[in-house]
N, C-alpha and C positions, 0 to 999 in steps of 0.2 A: 097924784096920790097925796093926800094930807091927812094926818092923824088928828087934826083939830076941827073936823066938821062935826056938826051936832049929832049926826046919826052914829058915827063911830064912837063918839064920847058916850052916848046913851047905851050903846051896845056893850062897850067894854066895862062901863061902870055897873051895869046890871049883871054882867058875868062875874065881876070882881066881888060884888057885894053878895050874890047868891052862893058863890063858891066859899067865900069867907064864912057864911052862916052854916053852910053844909059841913065844912071841915071842922068848925068849932063844935057843932052838935055831935059829929062822929067822935071827935077826941074826947069830949066830955062823957060819952056813953061808955067808953072803954075804962075799966078801973085802973087807977094809977095816976094819970096826969093831973096836975093841979090847974087852976085857972090860967096862970102865966103860960104854962106849957101848951095848953089848948089854944090860947091866943097866938102864940108863936106858930103853931102848926097851921092855924087858920090864916094867919098873915102871909106865910110862905105860899100856901095854896092859892090865895088871892093874887099874889104877885105872878105866880105861874100862869094863872088864868088870863091876866092882863097881857102878859108877855105873849101867850098864844094868840090873843086877839090882834096884837101888833103884827105877829108873824102872818096872821090870816089876811092882812091887807095885800100880801104878795100873791094870793091865790083868789081867783074869782073877782068879786066886786071890791075894788080898792077902797071904797068908802064904808065898808061894812067890816065888823068884827068877826063875821061868820066864816068858817071854812067852807060851807056848803052853798053859798049863794052863787 
């Protein structure tokens, strides 16, 4: 198992970026938070998504960031 193979990096980067964008859009859609708060929320969500990808290497395919492979 290695976290530095191209497949894992691509998978986890895709998950992190898409989660960041989704969380930022959701935070901005709710009245109240400013840009900085929305970016903080999105950053934490992206970190959680990448942590989940790392944890997924223990389940199924060790070279993928997916829990379902």
